[in-house]
C-alpha positions in Angstrom: 176.3 -28.3 169.3 177.5 -27.0 166.0 175.8 -28.2 162.8 177.9 -30.5 160.6 177.3 -28.2 157.7 178.9 -25.3 159.6 181.8 -27.5 160.6 182.4 -28.5 157.0 182.2 -24.9 155.8 184.7 -23.8 158.5 187.2 -26.6 157.4 186.8 -25.6 153.8 187.4 -21.9 154.7 190.6 -22.8 156.4 191.6 -24.9 153.4 190.9 -22.0 150.9 193.1 -19.7 153.0 196.0 -22.2 152.8 195.4 -22.9 149.1 195.2 -19.1 148.3 198.5 -18.6 150.2 196.8 -16.3 152.7 198.5 -18.4 155.5 200.9 -21.3 155.3 198.9 -23.4 157.8 196.4 -22.7 160.5 194.6 -24.4 163.4 191.4 -23.4 165.2 190.0 -24.3 168.6 186.6 -23.3 169.8 185.4 -23.9 173.3 181.8 -23.7 174.5 181.4 -23.3 178.3 184.9 -24.6 178.8 184.5 -27.8 176.7 185.7 -28.4 173.2 183.2 -27.5 170.5 185.4 -27.6 167.5 189.0 -28.2 166.5 190.3 -27.9 162.9 193.8 -27.8 161.3 194.9 -27.2 157.8 198.1 -26.6 155.9 201.7 -26.6 156.8 203.9 -25.8 159.8 206.8 -25.8 157.3 205.9 -25.6 153.6 209.4 -26.5 152.4 209.7 -29.6 154.6 206.1 -30.6 154.1 205.6 -30.6 157.8 201.9 -30.5 158.5 200.1 -28.2 161.0 199.4 -30.1 164.2 197.6 -29.5 167.4 200.9 -29.3 169.3 202.6 -26.9 166.8 204.3 -24.1 168.6 203.7 -20.5 167.3 205.2 -17.1 168.2 202.4 -15.2 169.8 203.7 -11.7 169.2 201.1 -9.3 170.6 198.9 -12.1 171.9 201.4 -12.1 174.7 199.8 -8.9 175.9 196.7 -10.4 177.6 199.0 -12.6 179.6 201.1 -9.6 180.7 198.0 -7.7 181.7 196.9 -10.7 183.8 200.2 -10.8 185.6 199.9 -7.1 186.4 196.4 -7.6 187.8 197.6 -10.5 190.0 200.0 -8.0 191.6 197.2 -5.4 191.9 194.8 -7.8 193.7 197.6 -8.8 196.1 198.1 -5.2 197.1 201.6 -5.0 195.6 200.9 -2.6 192.8 198.7 0.5 192.5 197.4 1.4 189.0 197.5 5.1 189.9 201.2 4.8 190.8 203.6 6.8 188.6 205.8 4.5 186.6 208.8 6.4 187.7 208.4 5.1 191.3 209.5 1.7 190.0 211.4 2.5 186.8 213.6 5.6 187.3 214.0 6.1 183.5 210.4 7.4 183.5 211.3 10.4 185.7 211.1 13.9 184.1 209.7 12.8 180.8 209.3 15.1 177.9 206.8 15.1 175.0 207.2 16.1 171.4 205.3 19.3 170.5 203.8 19.9 167.0 206.9 22.0 166.0 209.2 19.1 166.9 210.6 20.6 170.1 210.2 19.0 173.5 208.1 20.1 176.5 207.7 18.7 180.0 204.8 16.3 180.6 201.8 17.7 182.3 201.6 14.8 184.7 203.6 11.5 185.2 202.8 8.4 183.3 200.9 5.9 185.5 200.6 2.1 185.6 197.0 2.5 184.3 198.4 4.5 181.3 200.6 1.5 180.5 197.7 -0.9 180.7 195.5 1.2 178.5 198.1 2.3 175.9 197.6 5.9 177.0 201.1 6.6 178.3 202.2 8.6 175.3 204.6 5.9 174.3 205.0 4.6 170.7 206.3 1.7 168.7 208.8 1.8 165.9 208.8 4.5 163.2 210.4 7.7 162.0 207.7 10.3 162.2 209.0 12.2 165.3 211.8 11.9 167.8 209.5 9.7 169.9 209.4 7.0 167.2 213.0 7.4 166.2 214.4 7.1 169.7 212.1 4.1 170.4 213.3 2.4 167.3 216.9 2.8 168.4 216.1 0.9 171.6 214.6 -2.1 169.8 217.4 -2.1 167.2 220.0 -2.2 170.0 218.3 -5.1 171.7 218.2 -7.0 168.4 221.9 -6.2 167.7 223.1 -7.5 171.1 220.6 -10.4 171.8 223.1 -13.1 170.9 226.2 -11.3 172.3 228.0 -11.1 175.6 226.0 -8.1 176.9 222.3 -8.5 175.9 219.8 -5.8 176.9 217.6 -7.0 179.8 213.9 -6.3 180.3 214.6 -3.8 183.0 217.3 -2.0 180.9 214.9 -1.8 178.0 212.1 -0.3 180.0 214.2 2.4 181.6 215.6 3.3 178.1 212.0 3.5 176.8 211.2 5.8 179.7 214.0 8.2 178.6 212.6 8.4 175.0 210.5 11.4 174.1 206.7 10.8 174.3 204.5 11.4 171.3 201.5 12.5 173.4 200.9 13.8 176.9 200.2 10.9 179.3 196.5 10.2 179.4 195.7 12.2 176.3 195.2 9.5 173.6 195.3 5.8 172.9 198.4 4.9 171.0 199.5 1.3 170.4 203.0 1.2 171.9 205.8 -0.4 173.9 203.8 -0.1 177.1 203.3 -3.8 177.5 207.1 -4.4 177.3 207.5 -1.8 180.1 205.0 -3.7 182.2 207.2 -6.8 182.1 209.8 -4.7 183.9 207.2 -3.5 186.3 206.5 -7.1 187.3 210.2 -7.6 187.8 210.5 -4.4 190.0 207.6 -5.5 192.2 208.5 -9.2 192.6 212.3 -9.3 192.4 212.0 -12.1 189.9 212.5 -12.1 186.2 209.3 -11.6 184.2 209.6 -15.1 182.8 210.1 -16.7 186.2 207.0 -15.0 187.5 204.9 -16.1 184.6 206.1 -19.7 184.9 205.4 -19.9 188.6 202.1 -18.0 188.8 200.5 -18.8 185.4 202.1 -21.4 183.2 202.7 -24.1 185.8 199.3 -23.9 187.5 197.6 -23.5 184.1 199.4 -26.6 182.7 201.0 -24.6 179.9 204.3 -26.5 179.4 204.9 -25.3 175.9 204.6 -21.5 176.7 207.8 -19.5 177.3 210.0 -16.8 175.9 212.1 -19.4 174.0 211.7 -22.9 172.6 214.2 -25.5 173.9 216.0 -27.8 171.6 213.8 -30.8 172.3 210.7 -28.9 171.2 212.1 -26.9 168.3 210.9 -29.4 165.7 207.4 -28.3 166.7 208.1 -24.6 166.2 206.2 -23.3 163.1 208.2 -21.6 160.4 207.1 -17.9 159.9 206.2 -16.7 156.5 205.8 -13.5 154.6 204.6 -12.6 151.1 207.1 -11.8 148.4 206.4 -9.2 145.7 204.1 -11.7 143.9 202.1 -12.5 147.1 203.7 -16.0 147.4 204.6 -17.2 150.8 208.3 -17.4 151.6 210.1 -17.9 154.9 210.5 -14.8 157.1 214.0 -14.5 158.5 213.8 -11.0 160.0 213.7 -9.8 163.6 210.6 -7.8 164.5 210.3 -5.9 167.8 213.6 -7.5 169.0 212.0 -11.0 169.1 214.4 -13.9 168.2 213.1 -15.5 165.1 214.6 -18.9 165.9 213.7 -18.6 169.6 216.7 -20.9 170.3 218.0 -19.4 173.5 216.5 -17.4 176.4 216.4 -13.8 175.5 217.6 -11.4 178.3 214.8 -9.1 177.0 211.5 -10.9 177.9 209.0 -8.9 175.9 205.7 -8.5 177.6 204.3 -7.1 174.4 205.4 -9.8 171.9 207.8 -12.4 173.2 206.0 -15.6 174.1 205.6 -18.7 172.0 202.8 -21.2 172.8 200.4 -23.9 171.5 196.7 -23.6 170.9 195.9 -25.9 173.8 198.3 -24.1 176.2 196.6 -20.7 175.4 193.2 -22.3 175.7 194.0 -23.1 179.4 194.7 -19.4 180.0 191.6 -18.4 178.1 189.5 -20.8 180.1 190.8 -19.5 183.4 189.7 -16.0 182.4 186.3 -17.2 181.1 185.8 -19.1 184.4 186.3 -15.9 186.5 189.9 -16.8 187.6 189.4 -20.5 188.2 191.2 -23.4 186.5 190.4 -27.0 187.3 189.0 -26.0 190.6 192.0 -23.9 191.6 191.5 -20.1 191.9 194.3 -18.1 190.4 192.6 -14.7 190.4 189.5 -13.2 192.0 186.4 -13.0 189.9 186.2 -9.2 190.4 189.8 -8.9 189.3 189.0 -10.7 186.1 185.9 -8.5 185.5 188.1 -5.4 185.9 190.8 -6.9 183.6 188.3 -7.7 180.8 186.3 -4.4 180.9 187.1 -1.5 178.5 188.6 1.6 180.0 189.6 4.2 177.5 187.4 7.4 177.3 185.8 8.7 174.1 188.5 11.4 173.9 191.3 8.8 174.2 189.6 6.4 171.7 190.1 8.8 168.8 193.6 7.2 168.5 191.8 3.9 167.6 189.9 5.4 164.7 192.3 4.3 161.9 192.3 0.6 163.1 189.7 -1.3 161.1 189.9 -4.3 163.4 188.9 -2.0 166.3 185.7 -0.7 164.8 182.9 -1.2 167.4 185.4 -1.8 170.2 186.9 0.0 173.1 190.1 -0.9 174.8 191.5 -1.6 178.3 194.2 -3.7 180.0 196.0 -4.6 176.7 192.8 -6.0 175.1 190.0 -5.0 172.8 186.5 -5.1 174.2 183.4 -5.2 171.9 180.9 -2.5 172.8 179.0 -2.1 169.5 178.6 -5.4 167.7 176.8 -3.8 164.8 179.9 -1.7 163.9 182.4 -4.5 164.1 183.9 -6.1 160.9 182.7 -9.6 161.9 179.8 -10.9 163.9 180.3 -11.1 167.6 178.7 -10.4 170.9 178.6 -7.6 173.4 181.4 -7.7 175.9 183.7 -10.1 174.1 187.4 -9.4 174.7 190.8 -10.6 173.4 193.7 -9.7 171.2 195.8 -11.0 168.2 199.4 -11.1 167.1 201.6 -9.7 164.2 202.0 -13.2 162.8 198.3 -14.0 162.9 197.6 -15.7 166.3 194.1 -14.7 167.6 192.2 -15.0 170.8 188.7 -14.0 171.9 186.5 -14.8 174.8 182.8 -14.2 174.3 181.1 -14.3 177.7 177.6 -13.8 176.4 177.9 -17.0 174.3 180.3 -19.0 176.5 182.7 -19.1 173.6 186.5 -19.1 173.4 187.9 -18.7 169.9 191.6 -19.4 169.2 193.7 -19.4 166.0 197.4 -20.2 165.5 199.3 -19.3 162.3 202.6 -17.6 161.3 202.2 -15.1 158.6 203.7 -11.6 159.1 201.6 -8.4 159.1 198.4 -10.4 159.8 196.8 -9.1 163.0 193.1 -10.1 162.6 193.5 -12.0 159.3 190.6 -12.2 156.8 190.3 -15.9 157.4 189.6 -15.2 161.1 186.7 -12.9 160.2 185.3 -15.4 157.8 185.3 -18.2 160.3 183.9 -16.0 163.0 180.9 -15.2 160.8 180.4 -18.9 160.2 180.5 -19.6 163.9 178.2 -16.9 165.1 175.9 -17.5 162.2 175.7 -21.2 163.1 175.3 -21.1 166.9 
């Protein structure tokens, strides 16, 4: 049980975040041992239209897509269809004969091939967008080309994107350092190469349908679009205004199926849909009596994997203080170093527009937030609510 005073303080904390224009609207769902402990909502799904935040509001997950992608990969691993030590180039030819950027800007051959495990742990030497080196610049061109053609006659597919990423220079040698990157997008293509299905089709058949996640997909059909939350950004005066850009080649309006089904950022979902996925993991791979994954597979999926040497790439990430990383998720290893209260072994991830997920096995808790404010990640309101929750249980 959660004390009524704590419940009230949590609701007030969400309201302050809306009133202070930290977020346009937000909802929160907390599960305890699979049952609902708390649900709160506050603010607006669309400020201009005065459309209130609701439980069935659909939000763009951005990087909270990644745990779902990692789960799909581990389903193939436990079926014997994929080997984590396997070089990526065996399935995606674009990853053959990779080169890495040296300190002087020239390119050198890789010391070893990138593996599936490297993709899962963000240690493949890949990058995201930027202009620091040829690695970032060439990667940026791939995403810009996807965005430029997504509504045209020849949109870039998931497989095409992944092979093009493989031909981009690497920033680091495979296995050397943790670097947040496009690896999850590449894993979507890995699933396609192994199964012969589109990434979206595999997710629908193996996860979304058995987990009763009808509002989770890579686009939002017309009959559901009234429930899609408007994304917001801060203007120069820190006032919330609608965001109309295209980040990481994700369709802002999500109006049609994108040929590029981004395993790193492409899904939209509701808080209850994602809760079904989180409950399955928390239950060791079982949902409503049906086993989707082995318990040992879930244990492997939710255990940190990067070495101390690799972890130095995480040092500049405030949200990762006290955490390790593995299989596209953070894992809390030193609760006393984290920026909010938590428990040993909790795992999860968040998204660029503020969606947030954590499973806390030691406490039997699942914590989920949905909002749409750019450049959020783990938003301050998430940390404040976490402190109220852990201080009150």
